[in-house]
Each structure stands twice: as structure tokens, then as C-alpha cells.
C-alpha positions as CSV (number, residue, x, y, z in Angstrom):
1,M,-20.4,-3.5,-2.0
2,R,-20.8,-2.7,1.8
3,C,-17.6,-3.6,4.3
4,Y,-16.1,-2.7,7.4
5,V,-12.8,-1.0,7.5
6,D,-10.7,-2.4,10.4
7,G,-6.9,-1.3,9.3
8,I,-4.8,1.4,7.8
9,S,-2.3,1.2,5.2
10,H,1.3,2.7,5.6
11,S,0.1,5.2,2.9
12,G,-3.0,6.1,4.6
13,E,-5.6,4.1,3.1
14,G,-8.3,2.4,5.0
15,V,-8.1,-1.4,4.8
16,A,-11.0,-4.1,4.9
17,R,-10.9,-7.8,4.4
18,I,-13.0,-9.1,1.7
19,D,-13.1,-13.1,0.8
20,G,-9.8,-13.2,2.3
21,K,-8.2,-10.2,0.5
22,A,-6.9,-6.9,1.6
23,T,-9.0,-4.4,0.1
24,F,-7.6,-0.9,0.1
25,I,-10.0,2.1,-0.1
26,P,-8.8,5.7,0.0
27,F,-10.3,8.1,2.4
28,A,-11.9,5.5,4.7
29,I,-11.0,5.4,8.3
30,P,-10.7,2.4,10.5
31,G,-14.1,1.5,12.5
32,E,-16.3,2.9,9.5
33,T,-19.0,1.1,7.6
34,V,-18.7,2.0,4.1
35,E,-20.1,1.3,0.5
36,I,-17.3,0.6,-2.0
37,K,-16.6,-0.4,-5.8
38,V,-13.8,-2.5,-6.7
39,V,-11.8,-0.7,-9.3
40,E,-8.5,-3.3,-9.3
41,D,-8.5,-7.0,-8.5
42,K,-5.3,-8.6,-8.0
43,K,-4.7,-12.2,-6.9
44,N,-3.6,-11.3,-3.3
45,F,-5.5,-7.7,-2.8
46,Q,-7.8,-5.2,-4.5
47,R,-8.2,-1.6,-4.5
48,A,-11.5,0.0,-4.2
49,R,-13.4,3.4,-4.7
50,L,-15.3,4.5,-1.5
51,E,-18.8,5.1,-2.8
52,E,-20.6,6.2,0.7
53,V,-19.8,6.5,4.3
54,I,-22.7,4.3,5.9
55,T,-21.4,4.8,9.6
56,A,-18.9,7.5,9.9
57,S,-16.1,7.4,12.4
58,P,-16.2,10.3,15.1
59,D,-12.8,11.2,13.9
60,R,-14.1,12.1,10.1
61,V,-13.7,15.9,9.6
62,D,-14.2,17.9,6.4
63,P,-10.9,18.7,4.6
64,P,-10.3,22.4,4.4
65,C,-8.5,21.8,1.1
66,P,-10.8,22.0,-2.0
67,Y,-8.5,20.0,-4.1
68,Y,-8.0,17.3,-1.4
69,Y,-10.0,14.2,-3.0
70,K,-8.2,14.7,-6.5
71,C,-4.8,15.8,-5.2
72,G,-2.1,13.2,-4.4
73,G,-0.4,15.2,-2.0
74,C,-2.3,14.7,1.0
75,A,-4.2,11.6,2.4
76,Y,-5.3,12.4,6.0
77,Q,-7.0,15.5,5.8
78,H,-10.3,13.8,6.1
79,V,-9.0,12.7,9.8
80,S,-8.7,14.5,13.0
81,Y,-5.2,15.4,13.7
82,P,-5.3,13.2,17.1
83,R,-6.5,10.5,15.2
84,Q,-3.8,10.7,12.3
85,L,-1.2,10.5,15.1
86,E,-2.7,7.3,16.4
87,L,-3.3,5.7,12.9
88,K,0.5,6.6,12.1
89,R,1.7,5.0,15.3
90,Q,-0.3,1.9,14.3
91,V,1.2,1.6,10.9
92,V,4.8,1.4,12.4
93,K,3.4,-1.1,15.2
94,D,1.8,-3.2,12.2
95,S,4.7,-3.0,9.9
96,L,7.4,-4.2,12.6
97,K,5.3,-7.0,13.4
98,R,4.2,-8.0,10.1
99,I,7.7,-7.7,8.2
100,A,10.2,-8.2,11.1
101,G,8.0,-10.4,13.6
102,I,8.7,-7.6,16.2
103,D,5.8,-7.4,18.5
104,M,6.6,-4.3,20.7
105,E,5.1,-1.2,21.8
106,V,5.7,2.0,20.1
107,S,5.7,5.3,21.8
108,P,3.1,7.8,21.0
109,V,3.9,9.9,17.6
110,I,5.4,13.7,18.5
111,G,3.0,15.8,16.8
112,M,2.7,19.4,15.8
113,E,0.8,22.2,17.5
114,D,-0.2,23.8,14.2
115,P,0.0,20.8,11.6
116,W,-0.5,23.4,8.3
117,H,1.7,25.5,6.4
118,Y,4.7,23.5,8.1
119,R,6.5,22.7,4.8
120,N,10.0,24.7,3.7
121,K,9.9,23.3,-0.1
122,V,7.2,22.7,-2.6
123,V,7.4,21.0,-5.9
124,W,5.1,22.1,-8.8
125,H,5.0,20.6,-12.0
126,T,4.1,22.5,-15.4
127,G,1.7,21.0,-18.0
128,K,-1.5,21.3,-19.8
129,E,-4.8,21.5,-18.4
130,S,-7.8,21.4,-20.4
131,G,-5.4,22.6,-23.6
132,E,-3.9,25.5,-21.2
133,L,-0.7,25.7,-19.5
134,T,-0.9,25.5,-15.9
135,M,1.1,24.6,-12.6
136,G,0.3,22.1,-10.0
137,Y,0.2,18.8,-8.5
138,Y,-0.8,15.4,-10.3
139,I,-4.3,14.1,-9.5
140,N,-4.2,10.9,-7.4
141,D,-2.3,7.8,-8.9
142,S,-2.1,9.6,-12.2
143,R,0.0,11.8,-14.5
144,V,-3.0,14.0,-15.1
145,L,-1.8,17.6,-14.0
146,M,-4.3,19.7,-12.1
147,G,-3.8,23.5,-11.3
148,I,-3.7,24.6,-7.8
149,D,-3.8,27.9,-6.7
150,N,-3.3,27.5,-2.9
151,C,-1.5,24.6,-0.9
152,L,-2.3,24.3,2.6
153,L,1.1,22.8,3.6
154,I,3.3,25.9,2.6
155,S,3.9,29.5,4.0
156,Q,2.0,32.3,2.5
157,E,5.2,33.8,1.0
158,M,5.8,30.8,-0.8
159,Q,2.2,30.6,-2.0
160,N,2.3,34.1,-3.1
161,Y,5.3,33.8,-5.5
162,S,4.0,30.4,-6.7
163,K,0.8,31.9,-7.4
164,F,2.5,34.6,-9.5
165,I,4.6,32.3,-11.5
166,K,1.2,30.1,-12.4
167,D,-0.4,33.0,-13.3
168,N,2.5,34.2,-15.6
169,L,3.6,30.8,-17.1
170,E,3.7,32.0,-20.8
171,E,4.6,35.3,-20.1
172,L,7.9,34.2,-18.2
173,K,8.8,31.7,-20.7
174,I,8.3,28.8,-18.4
175,P,8.3,25.8,-20.3
176,E,5.8,22.6,-20.1
177,G,7.0,19.6,-18.5
178,C,9.3,21.2,-16.0
179,E,9.5,21.6,-12.2
180,V,9.1,24.5,-10.5
181,I,10.6,24.5,-7.0
182,V,10.0,26.7,-4.4
183,R,12.5,26.7,-0.9
184,Q,12.0,28.9,1.9
185,S,14.4,29.3,4.7
186,S,13.0,29.2,8.1
187,A,15.9,31.6,9.6
188,N,15.1,34.5,7.4
189,Q,12.0,33.4,5.4
190,E,14.1,34.1,2.0
191,L,13.1,32.3,-1.1
192,M,15.3,30.2,-3.3
193,L,13.6,29.2,-6.8
194,I,14.7,26.5,-8.8
195,F,13.5,25.8,-12.5
196,N,14.3,22.1,-13.2
197,G,13.6,20.7,-16.8
198,P,14.7,21.0,-20.6
199,G,14.5,24.6,-21.7
200,T,14.4,26.4,-18.1
201,S,17.6,28.2,-18.7
202,Q,15.8,30.3,-21.7
203,I,13.0,31.6,-18.9
204,D,12.6,35.3,-18.4
205,F,14.3,35.8,-15.0
206,A,14.2,39.6,-15.3
207,R,10.7,40.0,-15.5
208,M,10.3,37.2,-12.4
209,L,12.4,39.7,-10.3
210,N,10.3,42.8,-11.3
211,Y,7.7,40.8,-9.1
212,Q,9.5,40.2,-6.0
213,E,13.1,39.6,-5.3
214,A,14.0,36.0,-4.1
215,A,17.4,35.3,-2.4
216,S,18.5,33.1,-5.2
217,I,16.9,31.6,-8.7
218,Y,18.5,28.9,-10.3
219,S,17.7,26.9,-13.7
220,V,18.7,22.9,-13.9
221,D,18.5,22.6,-17.7
222,Q,19.4,18.9,-18.9
223,G,21.7,18.6,-16.1
224,A,23.4,21.8,-16.2
225,T,22.9,23.9,-13.1
226,Q,23.0,27.8,-13.6
227,L,22.7,30.6,-10.8
228,H,20.7,33.1,-12.6
229,Y,20.3,35.6,-9.5
230,G,21.4,36.0,-5.9
231,D,23.3,33.8,-3.4
232,Q,24.6,30.4,-4.2
233,S,23.0,28.9,-1.4
234,L,19.9,29.6,1.0
235,E,20.9,30.3,4.2
236,D,19.0,28.2,7.0
237,A,19.5,27.2,10.6
238,I,18.4,24.3,13.0
239,S,18.7,25.4,16.7
240,E,22.0,27.0,16.5
241,I,23.6,25.6,13.6
242,K,23.6,27.4,10.5
243,Y,23.4,25.7,7.2
244,G,23.9,26.5,3.4
245,I,21.5,24.7,1.2
246,S,22.2,24.0,-2.5
247,P,19.3,23.9,-4.8
248,L,18.9,20.3,-5.2
249,A,20.4,19.1,-1.7
250,F,18.3,17.3,0.5
251,F,17.1,19.2,3.7
252,Q,14.2,18.2,6.0
253,V,11.0,19.9,4.7
254,N,9.3,20.5,8.3
255,P,12.1,22.8,10.3
256,Q,9.9,22.9,13.5
257,Q,9.8,19.2,13.8
258,T,13.4,18.6,12.4
259,E,14.7,20.3,15.7
260,R,12.5,17.8,17.6
261,L,14.0,14.9,15.4
262,I,17.6,16.0,16.1
263,E,16.8,16.5,19.7
264,V,15.2,12.7,19.7
265,I,18.6,11.4,18.2
266,K,20.7,13.3,20.9
267,D,18.8,11.8,23.8
268,F,19.1,8.0,21.9
269,A,22.5,8.7,21.0
270,Q,23.8,9.5,24.4
271,I,27.2,10.6,23.0
272,N,30.1,11.9,25.5
273,K,33.1,13.6,24.9
274,G,35.0,10.7,24.0
275,D,32.9,9.0,21.3
276,N,33.6,8.8,17.9
277,V,30.4,9.3,15.9
278,L,29.5,7.7,12.3
279,D,26.9,9.6,10.5
280,A,25.7,7.3,7.3
281,Y,23.6,9.1,4.7
282,C,24.5,12.5,6.2
283,G,23.4,14.8,3.6
284,I,24.6,18.3,4.0
285,G,25.3,17.4,7.8
286,S,22.6,18.7,9.6
287,I,22.4,15.6,12.1
288,A,26.3,15.4,11.8
289,L,27.0,19.0,12.8
290,G,24.3,19.1,15.5
291,L,25.8,16.0,17.2
292,A,29.8,17.5,16.8
293,A,29.7,19.5,20.1
294,K,29.1,16.3,22.3
295,A,31.7,14.3,20.3
296,K,35.2,13.6,20.1
297,R,35.2,13.3,16.4
298,V,32.1,12.9,13.5
299,V,32.6,11.2,10.2
300,G,30.0,11.7,7.6
301,V,29.2,9.5,4.4
302,E,27.3,10.7,1.6
303,S,27.3,9.8,-2.1
304,F,25.8,12.9,-3.2
305,K,28.8,15.0,-4.3
306,T,26.9,18.7,-3.9
307,A,25.7,17.4,-0.5
308,V,29.2,16.7,0.6
309,K,30.5,20.4,-0.5
310,D,27.6,21.7,1.6
311,A,28.4,19.7,4.7
312,K,32.0,20.8,4.6
313,R,31.2,24.5,3.9
314,N,28.4,24.4,7.0
315,A,31.1,22.9,9.1
316,F,33.4,25.8,8.3
317,K,30.5,28.3,8.7
318,N,30.0,27.2,12.2
319,D,33.7,26.6,13.0
320,I,33.3,23.1,13.6
321,S,36.7,21.3,13.1
322,N,35.7,17.9,14.8
323,C,33.6,16.9,11.7
324,K,35.0,15.1,8.6
325,F,32.6,14.4,5.4
326,I,33.4,11.6,2.8
327,K,31.8,11.2,-0.6
328,G,31.0,7.8,-1.6
329,A,28.0,5.2,-1.2
330,C,27.8,4.1,2.3
331,E,27.9,0.3,1.7
332,E,31.1,0.6,-0.3
333,I,32.9,3.3,2.2
334,I,32.1,2.2,5.7
335,P,33.1,-1.5,5.3
336,D,36.9,-0.2,4.7
337,L,37.0,2.6,7.5
338,E,39.6,1.5,9.8
339,E,38.6,3.7,12.9
340,H,36.3,2.1,15.5
341,F,32.9,4.1,16.1
342,D,31.1,4.2,19.5
343,V,27.7,5.8,18.0
344,V,26.5,5.0,14.5
345,I,23.6,7.2,13.0
346,L,21.7,5.9,9.9
347,D,19.3,8.0,8.0
348,P,18.8,6.2,4.6
349,P,16.4,7.1,1.8
350,R,12.8,5.6,1.6
351,S,14.5,2.1,0.1
352,G,16.5,1.7,3.5
353,C,19.9,0.2,4.1
354,K,21.8,-2.5,2.2
355,A,22.4,-5.6,3.8
356,Q,26.1,-5.6,3.5
357,L,25.9,-2.0,5.2
358,I,24.0,-3.4,8.3
359,D,26.5,-6.5,8.5
360,S,29.3,-4.2,8.6
361,I,27.6,-2.0,11.2
362,V,27.0,-5.2,13.4
363,K,30.7,-6.1,12.9
364,M,31.9,-2.8,14.0
365,A,29.8,-3.2,17.4
366,P,29.1,0.2,18.1
367,K,27.4,0.9,21.7
368,R,24.5,2.3,19.9
369,V,22.9,2.8,16.6
370,V,20.3,5.6,16.0
371,Y,18.1,4.7,12.9
372,A,16.0,7.4,11.3
373,S,13.6,6.3,8.6
374,C,10.5,7.5,6.7
375,N,9.3,4.3,5.3
376,P,8.0,1.9,8.0
377,A,8.6,-1.3,5.3
378,T,12.0,-0.9,4.9
379,L,12.8,0.0,8.4
380,A,11.0,-3.1,9.8
381,R,13.0,-5.0,7.3
382,D,16.4,-3.8,8.4
383,L,15.4,-3.8,11.9
384,A,15.0,-7.6,11.7
385,L,18.7,-8.0,10.7
386,F,19.7,-6.1,13.8
387,V,17.4,-8.0,16.1
388,K,18.7,-11.1,14.5
389,A,22.4,-9.8,15.7
390,D,21.2,-9.6,19.5
391,Y,20.1,-5.9,19.2
392,T,16.9,-4.7,21.0
393,V,14.7,-2.0,19.5
394,K,13.1,1.3,20.9
395,V,10.9,3.2,18.5
396,Q,9.9,7.0,18.4
397,P,7.9,8.1,15.6
398,I,7.7,12.0,14.9
399,D,5.2,13.7,12.5
400,M,7.3,15.2,9.9
401,F,4.4,15.1,7.4
402,P,1.0,16.2,8.8
403,Q,-1.8,15.5,6.8
404,T,-0.1,12.7,4.5
405,G,0.6,9.1,4.8
406,H,4.2,9.7,5.6
407,T,5.6,8.5,9.0
408,E,9.2,9.1,10.3
409,S,10.5,7.1,13.1
410,I,13.7,7.5,15.2
411,C,14.8,3.8,16.7
412,L,17.2,3.2,19.1
413,L,19.3,-0.2,18.6
414,E,21.4,-1.5,21.6
415,R,22.9,-4.9,21.8
416,G,21.6,-7.3,24.5
417,I,19.8,-4.7,26.5
418,N,16.1,-5.3,27.2
419,I,14.9,-1.6,26.5
420,D,11.5,-2.3,27.2
421,K,12.0,-3.7,30.8
């Protein structure tokens, strides 16, 4: 079947309209005419396999990764980087209009000078491939493991250690079905290794250290976290703020773009010395601590116990005394906070904010709300509630995940001010 691709999905698939149905086509680019085969037909949509590109987009490029068309990690390597940024901007704009009814201009995406080797964390999986134990990623839309020798999104140091582990899985007694997580500090290039899954506490860590020293090595065996070697946390920094990162704590995976993200948040928040700031979903304090110097007081709320401990240690490490961190679910803790907040920062997981949390923030009536989101769909859903409460919206996307279909957006919300004028 031949069709014309006229749209892009939030995950980076080309979209064509066939008999009124949205047809999702991986590796197709808007503006192309393609030959496809429908592989899944549902009531309101269908999925198709790209068989041939009849008329190629001028932005189509040869992906440099030999695993690209099978691996589920990337979605945009076949698209030139400038066009990737344009498509991600369009995804945000389309989501706002389709889901929230917000038809507005979206600022151009802030991209990277070098959109490769940017990740400070990689999660490998171990399992059988053709009967042999291997380590790699799952094939796209499957639980079939594919061995990977080189990932173009991580540093050479991370790759070298990963390759050593992959080549010595049996000798190191690394079990099938576990995660092998490699984290790297952008401040000192040191590595943290985490082996997550049943049986990982029995790995031969001494033999591993004979190859190359790591800053720390952990196992997480059926929920029990054990430090086998080195430092308790990985030391990193964003701008001039130092952070200690526990093995499973969330930390932005793109350090270069994280600095830009925090600068945009600072610019949108316009914090002054008299402001009280609330940072919801604060994690280890990467945003809260970056804002502390400008504010009177910052309160962070986070449900992950270890992250809250990290945040408190990080405040002490940086001699920051005007930050308080509270453990608990944001939708449960924030409605009961008695103090008034002038600025609210929201950085929720992909599922977005609970409606009751947004209602509490609207009742709080802060001067500004800055919302950071990695999911355009849930972002649009949540922004619709703010717009209903007479907030206006300004959106600045940032490409935190080049070559993938993921898009980060920073939104400024102000009550009763027409930002676009």
C-alpha cells in the first residue's frame, strides 16, 4: 500500500491518514511518499511496516548506528538533526492543540552542538541471544534481547567498561535477566556500576576490579542494596552545585542540556530574595539547590526516600541552609502546607501531575508556576487545567534526548497575563 506521510507521533513515528485512520509508520518522515504493509489494524488507528521509501525527504540521512533499525532505543537517527528539532517542536505544538485545545506558538527547541555521546547513564539487560548469554537492548516493540557492542549515545569510558562486562558475563558470574547500569559523573568522569536483579550479590566483583577501577560498585538483589566497592554516592555537579547521587536515584541523563534546562527555569521563575519557592517532585534537589541562592526559602517534596536523603546531603555539601526537603507524595503533602509560595516548580514523572495537586496549586495562587515535562501528552492534559483557571502559557522545549522520540518542555504559567502579546 502506498501513502503520503503528513504527520509525526509523539514517539517519532511518521503518521499517514488512510481511510480516516491514523496510520503509524516507524522510520517514515513527514513529506515522504512510502510503500507500507499494515501489521496491526485497530478500530481507530493502525500500525504499518515501512517497505520502501518512494519519495524521500531531503532530511533523510543514513543512521550511523548498525543496530538502529532493530534497537528500541532511538527513533530519529534517520532524520537530520535540525529536522529532528523541528519535528519535536511540532509534536509539542500538536499535543497542546489536540489534547488541551491550546493553539499557540511554541519556541524553537534548544538543541545540542553535538547530539551524540551525551548520556551519563545506560541501562543494559542480560539474557539469551541464540542460546548464548549476552548483554544489550531489547529489539523494538519486543522482549527479545539483542547484544550490543557499541552505543553512540554514551561516552567511550562507559562503552569500554560495558564491553568488558558483556565479553565476560559468565566469568564474572553475572546472572541472566538482570540490569547492568553504568553511570558516569560529568564532573570527574568516574563510573558507578549497579547490578540490579536476583543473584547479582553473587557476582565476582573482585575480578571485575582487576580490569578497571570504578568509583563504586553496587548490587540490588531482590530489593537489598549492597555496596561492594568504593564510595557511597557518585559525585557530580551542575554549574557550581555539587551533587552526590545514590545508585538508583533519578538524575537528568544529559548534563550539558541540564544546565540549559535550569537556566530556562531560572529565567522563567524570576525569583527574588523575598520569594518562597516550592519544588514539587524535587528528586535529589538538582533544581531546588540551583534556585536557592536567589530565593528566601525553598521547600522540596519528593516521594522517593533515598532521593530525599541525597537532597539533604547535597544541601549540606553545598552549604545551602535555606532549603528544606520533605518525603511524601506531592498530592498528599502539598495541600497541607501552610506557608504561601510565590513560585512553584513542577517536574513530575511521565504520568504528569494528579488533578488534586494542580487544584491545590491554583488555590495557592503563586505568582508563577514553572512546569518541566518529558511527556507532551500529559503536559497538555495538565496545562488545560491551568488554562481553565485563567493561567496563560509560554513553552520552551529543550532536546534532552537527541536521536530519540522524547521531548522535554519547560512551561511558564502566569495568571491573567497574555504572554504572547
